[in-house]
C-alpha positions in Angstrom: 0.0 0.0 0.0 1.4 3.4 -1.0 0.7 6.3 1.3 -0.5 9.5 -0.5 1.0 12.0 2.0 4.2 10.7 3.5 4.7 13.8 5.6 1.3 13.6 7.2 1.9 9.9 7.8 5.3 10.7 9.4 3.8 13.0 12.0 1.0 10.5 12.8 3.5 7.6 13.0 5.8 9.7 15.3 2.9 10.4 17.6 1.7 6.8 17.7 5.2 5.4 18.4 5.8 7.9 21.2 2.5 7.0 22.8 3.5 3.3 23.0 7.0 4.3 24.0 8.9 2.6 21.2 12.6 3.3 21.0 12.7 3.3 17.2 10.5 2.7 14.1 10.9 2.3 10.4 9.3 4.6 7.8 9.3 5.1 4.1 12.1 7.2 2.6 11.7 10.5 0.7 13.8 13.6 0.5 11.0 15.7 2.2 10.7 13.2 5.0 14.5 13.3 5.6 14.4 17.1 5.7 11.6 17.1 8.2 13.5 14.6 10.3 16.6 16.8 10.2 14.6 19.7 11.5 13.1 17.6 14.3 16.6 16.3 15.2 18.1 19.8 15.3 15.5 20.8 18.0 16.0 17.6 20.0 12.7 15.9 19.3 14.2 12.7 17.8 17.6 11.0 17.9 19.5 9.7 14.9 18.0 8.3 11.8 19.5 6.1 9.1 18.6 5.5 5.5 18.4 1.9 4.4 18.3 1.1 0.7 16.0 -1.9 0.1 16.0 -1.6 -3.7 12.5 -0.3 -3.8 12.7 3.3 -2.6 14.3 2.9 0.8 13.4 3.1 4.4 14.5 5.3 7.3 15.1 3.9 10.8 14.3 6.6 13.3 15.4 6.6 16.9 13.0 8.2 19.4 14.0 10.0 22.6 10.6 10.2 24.3 10.4 14.0 24.1 7.4 14.3 21.8 4.1 15.0 23.6 2.1 15.8 20.4 3.0 15.6 16.7 0.4 16.2 14.0 0.3 17.2 10.4 -1.4 20.4 9.3 -3.8 19.7 6.4 -4.4 21.5 4.1 -0.9 22.9 3.9 -1.6 26.5 4.5 0.5 29.2 3.0 1.9 31.6 5.6 4.0 34.8 5.5 6.7 35.5 8.0 4.5 38.1 9.7 1.7 35.5 10.4 3.7 32.9 12.4 2.4 34.2 15.7 -1.2 33.6 14.7 -0.4 30.0 13.7 1.6 29.5 16.9 -1.4 30.5 19.0 -3.6 28.0 17.0 -1.4 24.9 17.2 1.2 25.3 20.0 0.4 25.2 23.7 2.6 28.1 24.7 4.9 30.7 23.2 8.3 28.9 23.6 7.0 25.3 23.6 7.1 23.4 20.3 7.8 24.2 16.7 5.8 24.5 13.5 7.5 22.7 10.6 7.5 24.9 7.5 8.7 24.3 4.0 10.2 27.4 2.4 12.3 28.4 -0.7 15.4 27.7 1.4 14.2 24.2 2.5 12.4 22.7 5.5 12.9 24.5 8.8 11.1 25.5 12.0 8.9 28.6 12.1 11.5 30.3 14.4 14.2 29.9 11.8 11.9 31.1 9.0 10.8 34.1 11.1 14.5 34.9 11.7 15.3 34.7 8.0 12.0 36.6 7.1 10.7 33.7 5.0 7.2 32.6 4.3 6.2 29.1 3.2 3.8 26.3 3.7 2.9 24.7 7.1 3.6 20.9 7.2 3.0 20.0 10.8 3.8 20.8 14.4 5.6 19.1 17.3 5.7 19.9 21.0 
């Protein structure tokens, strides 16, 4: 079975594996998934991850640290300008300095904090706290 939205599936799978306290899980490989994982790793939500080539598209083994309380995709992927991040923070995050919104921009996938610093808009992919 092929998942239509790998990024939405990633956030859901992260949440489910954290709830049952798994230490690691395997997920389908794509460049966008890897860029989202790099962003989550940079902020300390996940540990290391490793690409495994299985000859069909690949898999990623992701180490969990037990630091995710909530991870969810944002559908539809809303466009957002750098001046609107605070409105979206209020909508999806529990408090001002807790959690990140994952955003895809012209400069790649990053958190809303990095995008705000660089004055970049983009599309919201999901959130983690």
